[in-house]
VOMARKE-938161 format. One record per residue (C-alpha): x, y, z; residue number from 1; residue in three letters. Coordinates in Angstrom, 1 decimal. Layout:
u/v/w/nr/rest
X/Y/Z/NUM/ALA .
...
END
This chain:
u/v/w/nr/rest
-98.7/-7.4/-96.4/1/MET .
-97.4/-10.8/-97.4/2/VAL .
-100.0/-13.0/-99.5/3/ALA .
-99.7/-16.6/-99.6/4/ILE .
-101.1/-18.5/-102.4/5/ILE .
-101.6/-22.1/-103.2/6/PRO .
-100.7/-23.1/-107.0/7/ILE .
-102.2/-26.4/-108.6/8/PRO .
-99.4/-28.7/-110.1/9/ALA .
-98.9/-32.0/-111.7/10/LEU .
-101.8/-34.4/-110.3/11/ASP .
-102.5/-33.1/-106.6/12/ASP .
-99.4/-31.1/-105.8/13/ASN .
-99.4/-27.4/-104.6/14/TYR .
-96.4/-25.2/-105.1/15/ILE .
-96.4/-22.4/-102.5/16/TRP .
-96.2/-18.7/-103.9/17/LEU .
-95.5/-15.7/-101.1/18/ILE .
-95.2/-12.4/-102.3/19/HIS .
-95.7/-8.7/-101.1/20/ASP .
-97.0/-7.3/-104.5/21/GLY .
-93.6/-7.0/-106.0/22/ARG .
-91.3/-10.0/-104.7/23/HIS .
-92.0/-13.5/-104.4/24/ALA .
-90.8/-16.7/-102.6/25/VAL .
-91.7/-19.9/-104.1/26/ALA .
-91.7/-23.3/-102.0/27/VAL .
-91.5/-26.7/-103.5/28/ASP .
-91.7/-26.3/-107.4/29/VAL .
-92.7/-29.5/-108.6/30/GLY .
-93.2/-27.9/-112.5/31/GLU .
-92.2/-24.5/-113.7/32/ALA .
-94.8/-23.5/-115.9/33/PRO .
-98.0/-23.0/-113.3/34/PRO .
-95.5/-20.8/-111.2/35/LEU .
-94.1/-18.8/-113.9/36/LEU .
-97.7/-18.3/-115.3/37/GLU .
-98.9/-16.8/-111.5/38/ARG .
-95.6/-14.9/-111.5/39/LEU .
-96.2/-13.0/-114.8/40/SER .
-100.1/-12.5/-114.2/41/ALA .
-99.5/-10.7/-110.8/42/LEU .
-96.2/-9.2/-112.2/43/LYS .
-94.0/-10.5/-109.5/44/LEU .
-90.4/-11.1/-109.5/45/THR .
-89.2/-14.0/-108.0/46/LEU .
-86.5/-13.8/-105.8/47/SER .
-86.0/-17.4/-103.9/48/ALA .
-87.1/-20.9/-104.0/49/VAL .
-87.3/-23.1/-100.9/50/LEU .
-87.3/-27.0/-101.2/51/CYS .
-88.5/-29.3/-98.5/52/THR .
-87.2/-32.6/-99.7/53/HIS .
-85.7/-34.7/-102.7/54/HIS .
-89.0/-36.2/-104.4/55/HIS .
-89.4/-35.3/-108.2/56/ALA .
-92.8/-33.7/-107.5/57/ASP .
-91.1/-31.3/-105.3/58/HIS .
-88.1/-30.1/-107.1/59/VAL .
-88.8/-31.3/-110.7/60/GLY .
-89.1/-27.2/-112.0/61/GLY .
-86.0/-26.1/-110.4/62/ASN .
-83.9/-26.2/-113.5/63/VAL .
-86.2/-25.0/-116.0/64/ALA .
-87.0/-22.1/-113.4/65/LEU .
-83.7/-20.8/-112.8/66/ILE .
-83.4/-20.4/-116.7/67/GLU .
-85.8/-17.8/-116.2/68/ARG .
-85.2/-16.5/-112.9/69/TYR .
-81.4/-17.2/-111.4/70/PRO .
-82.4/-17.2/-107.6/71/VAL .
-80.8/-18.7/-104.6/72/PRO .
-82.5/-22.3/-104.2/73/ILE .
-82.5/-23.6/-100.6/74/TYR .
-82.6/-27.2/-99.8/75/GLY .
-81.4/-30.3/-97.6/76/PRO .
-77.8/-30.6/-97.5/77/GLU .
-78.1/-34.4/-97.5/78/SER .
-80.3/-34.9/-100.6/79/GLU .
-80.0/-34.4/-104.1/80/ASN .
-81.6/-31.1/-104.9/81/ILE .
-81.7/-30.1/-108.4/82/PRO .
-79.8/-26.5/-108.7/83/ALA .
-79.5/-25.9/-105.1/84/ARG .
-77.1/-23.0/-104.4/85/THR .
-78.0/-23.0/-100.3/86/VAL .
-77.5/-26.2/-98.2/87/SER .
-79.5/-26.5/-95.2/88/LEU .
-79.2/-28.9/-92.3/89/ARG .
-82.1/-27.3/-90.1/90/GLY .
-81.5/-24.9/-87.2/91/GLY .
-80.7/-22.0/-89.4/92/GLU .
-82.7/-18.7/-89.2/93/THR .
-82.5/-17.4/-93.1/94/LEU .
-83.6/-13.9/-94.4/95/THR .
-85.3/-14.1/-97.5/96/LEU .
-84.1/-11.9/-100.2/97/PRO .
-86.9/-9.8/-101.6/98/GLY .
-89.4/-10.4/-98.8/99/LEU .
-87.1/-9.6/-96.2/100/GLU .
-89.0/-11.8/-93.6/101/VAL .
-87.3/-14.2/-91.3/102/PRO .
-87.9/-17.9/-91.8/103/CYS .
-86.6/-20.9/-89.4/104/ARG .
-85.5/-24.1/-90.9/105/VAL .
-86.5/-27.1/-89.1/106/LEU .
-85.1/-30.4/-89.9/107/ALA .
-88.2/-32.9/-90.0/108/VAL .
-87.1/-36.5/-91.0/109/PRO .
-89.2/-39.4/-91.6/110/GLY .
-91.0/-39.2/-95.1/111/HIS .
-87.3/-38.6/-96.3/112/THR .
-84.2/-38.6/-93.9/113/LEU .
-83.3/-34.7/-94.8/114/GLY .
-86.7/-33.2/-94.8/115/HIS .
-87.0/-29.9/-93.9/116/LEU .
-90.0/-27.4/-93.0/117/ALA .
-89.8/-23.7/-93.4/118/TYR .
-91.4/-21.3/-90.4/119/VAL .
-91.5/-17.9/-91.7/120/MET .
-92.3/-15.0/-89.6/121/GLU .
-94.5/-12.6/-91.5/122/THR .
-96.1/-9.2/-90.7/123/PRO .
-99.5/-11.2/-90.4/124/GLU .
-97.9/-13.9/-88.4/125/GLY .
-96.2/-17.2/-88.4/126/THR .
-96.6/-19.8/-91.6/127/VAL .
-95.7/-23.3/-91.4/128/LEU .
-94.6/-24.7/-95.1/129/PHE .
-94.0/-28.4/-94.3/130/CYS .
-93.9/-30.4/-97.3/131/GLY .
-94.8/-33.9/-97.2/132/ASP .
-94.6/-34.2/-92.9/133/THR .
-97.7/-33.0/-91.9/134/LEU .
-100.8/-32.9/-94.5/135/PHE .
-104.4/-31.7/-93.6/136/ALA .
-105.9/-34.4/-91.4/137/ALA .
-103.1/-36.7/-92.0/138/GLY .
-99.0/-37.1/-92.5/139/CYS .
-96.8/-38.3/-95.0/140/GLY .
-95.8/-41.9/-95.5/141/ARG .
-92.5/-42.9/-93.6/142/VAL .
-90.1/-43.6/-96.7/143/PHE .
-86.8/-43.2/-95.5/144/GLU .
-86.9/-42.6/-91.6/145/GLY .
-88.5/-44.4/-89.0/146/THR .
-91.9/-44.0/-87.1/147/ALA .
-90.1/-42.4/-84.1/148/ALA .
-88.6/-40.0/-86.4/149/MET .
-91.7/-38.7/-87.9/150/MET .
-93.8/-38.7/-84.7/151/TRP .
-90.8/-36.4/-83.2/152/GLN .
-91.0/-34.2/-86.2/153/SER .
-94.5/-33.8/-86.1/154/LEU .
-94.4/-33.2/-82.6/155/SER .
-92.1/-30.4/-83.1/156/ALA .
-94.5/-28.6/-85.7/157/LEU .
-97.7/-29.4/-83.4/158/ALA .
-95.9/-27.2/-80.7/159/ALA .
-96.0/-24.1/-82.9/160/LEU .
-98.4/-21.4/-82.2/161/PRO .
-102.0/-23.1/-82.8/162/GLU .
-103.3/-20.1/-85.1/163/THR .
-100.1/-21.2/-87.6/164/THR .
-101.6/-21.7/-91.2/165/PRO .
-100.1/-25.5/-92.3/166/VAL .
-99.2/-25.3/-96.0/167/CYS .
-98.8/-28.6/-97.2/168/CYS .
-97.8/-29.7/-100.5/169/ALA .
-100.5/-32.0/-101.3/170/HIS .
-104.4/-31.6/-102.2/171/GLU .
-104.9/-35.3/-99.7/172/TYR .
-107.5/-34.0/-97.4/173/THR .
-110.8/-35.6/-98.3/174/GLN .
-108.9/-39.2/-98.3/175/SER .
-107.4/-38.2/-95.0/176/ASN .
-110.5/-37.4/-93.5/177/LEU .
-112.0/-40.5/-94.6/178/ARG .
-109.6/-42.4/-92.5/179/PHE .
-109.6/-39.7/-89.5/180/ALA .
-113.4/-40.5/-89.3/181/ARG .
-112.9/-44.2/-88.9/182/VAL .
-110.3/-43.9/-86.4/183/VAL .
-112.3/-41.4/-84.3/184/GLU .
-115.8/-41.4/-85.6/185/PRO .
-117.3/-39.7/-82.4/186/GLY .
-115.2/-36.5/-83.1/187/ASN .
-117.7/-33.6/-83.8/188/ALA .
-115.2/-31.1/-85.1/189/ALA .
-113.9/-34.2/-87.6/190/LEU .
-117.5/-34.4/-89.2/191/ALA .
-117.6/-30.7/-89.2/192/ALA .
-114.5/-30.4/-91.0/193/ARG .
-115.1/-33.1/-93.2/194/ASP .
-118.6/-31.6/-94.4/195/ALA .
-116.7/-28.1/-94.6/196/ALA .
-113.9/-29.6/-97.0/197/VAL .
-116.3/-31.3/-99.2/198/GLN .
-118.1/-27.9/-99.7/199/THR .
-114.7/-26.6/-100.8/200/LEU .
-113.7/-29.0/-103.0/201/ARG .
-117.0/-29.6/-104.7/202/ALA .
-116.4/-25.4/-105.7/203/ALA .
-112.9/-26.6/-107.1/204/GLY .
-111.5/-24.6/-104.2/205/LYS .
-108.0/-25.9/-102.4/206/PRO .
-108.9/-27.2/-98.6/207/SER .
-105.4/-25.8/-97.6/208/VAL .
-103.9/-24.3/-95.6/209/PRO .
-105.5/-25.4/-92.3/210/SER .
-104.3/-24.0/-89.1/211/THR .
-102.6/-26.0/-86.4/212/LEU .
-105.5/-25.5/-84.2/213/ALA .
-107.8/-27.7/-86.7/214/GLU .
-105.0/-30.2/-87.1/215/GLU .
-104.9/-30.6/-83.2/216/ARG .
-108.7/-31.1/-83.2/217/ALA .
-109.1/-33.6/-86.1/218/THR .
-105.8/-35.1/-87.4/219/ASN .
-105.3/-38.4/-85.8/220/PRO .
-101.9/-38.4/-86.4/221/PHE .
-101.6/-35.6/-83.7/222/LEU .
-104.2/-37.3/-81.2/223/ARG .
-102.4/-40.1/-80.8/224/VAL .
-102.7/-39.2/-76.6/225/ASP .
-106.9/-39.2/-77.0/226/VAL .
-108.1/-42.7/-75.7/227/PRO .
-110.5/-43.0/-78.4/228/ALA .
-107.6/-42.9/-81.1/229/VAL .
-105.4/-45.1/-78.8/230/GLN .
-108.5/-47.7/-78.7/231/ALA .
-108.6/-47.7/-82.5/232/ALA .
-105.0/-48.1/-83.1/233/ALA .
-104.9/-51.0/-80.6/234/ARG .
-108.2/-52.7/-82.2/235/ALA .
-106.6/-52.5/-85.6/236/TYR .
-103.0/-53.4/-84.7/237/SER .
-103.2/-55.8/-81.4/238/GLY .
-100.6/-53.8/-80.0/239/LEU .
-100.9/-52.0/-76.5/240/PRO .
-100.8/-48.8/-78.0/241/CYS .
-100.5/-47.0/-74.6/242/THR .
-97.7/-44.6/-75.7/243/THR .
-98.0/-41.9/-78.5/244/ALA .
-95.0/-43.3/-80.3/245/PRO .
-96.5/-46.9/-80.3/246/GLU .
-100.1/-45.5/-81.2/247/THR .
-98.6/-43.1/-84.1/248/PHE .
-96.7/-46.1/-85.6/249/ALA .
-99.8/-48.2/-85.4/250/ALA .
-102.0/-45.6/-87.1/251/LEU .
-99.2/-45.0/-89.9/252/ARG .
-99.4/-48.6/-90.7/253/ALA .
-103.1/-48.8/-90.8/254/TRP .
-103.3/-45.7/-93.2/255/LYS .
-100.5/-47.2/-95.0/256/ASP .
-103.3/-50.1/-96.2/257/ARG .
-106.3/-48.0/-95.9/258/PHE .
-108.3/-47.8/-98.9/259/ARG .
END
């Protein structure tokens, strides 16, 4: 069996730890101490690190980490990834050291131009590690790419099996749900998810991972073909919002200003 654990880091980040009881792979190590503490507590040996993109809150722990564990660090070729030893472009299939499970690499530009996602095929099923591209009930800001790029990247992730756990890198779910409920107030699944997340967070528990089925039912950025979502985007932007990319761009601009 493979276990997947979100480790809180920095202000609202998650480092993802994937292990089989002996060996472990980490995703997006924003700082080293929380990961080192968990590895020690669980008596695990780190065998690899996966990086989705170059932002410091995702790679800031790499250098300190390899002082203790000189393991391969995978990351996007076109970005400045500290201590990277294996450069990736997307399209590769990796066999992760230690765990020996296959992992597909997807290019998902938008948040950053070289952003990658990792699709791991564990014995328990497909798992997605998507960094800052897809969030629980939201998506990342478009910093380096274009809205069209981001929509294409999200579409590729949404095409994965609906049971796929979505392991994103931030605890943004409550603020994302507030926006989603303004966009689609009549969505009963969204109201139920909001209540469930409030309960989790009140208990100090992570709201992630979600599943792609949940995201398709409640995430406005994956629901841009829904008439109610298009109508809300149209009312906000004044644009026709008759196509998915146009609706997505309007929603993303709206979310950027939402408080």
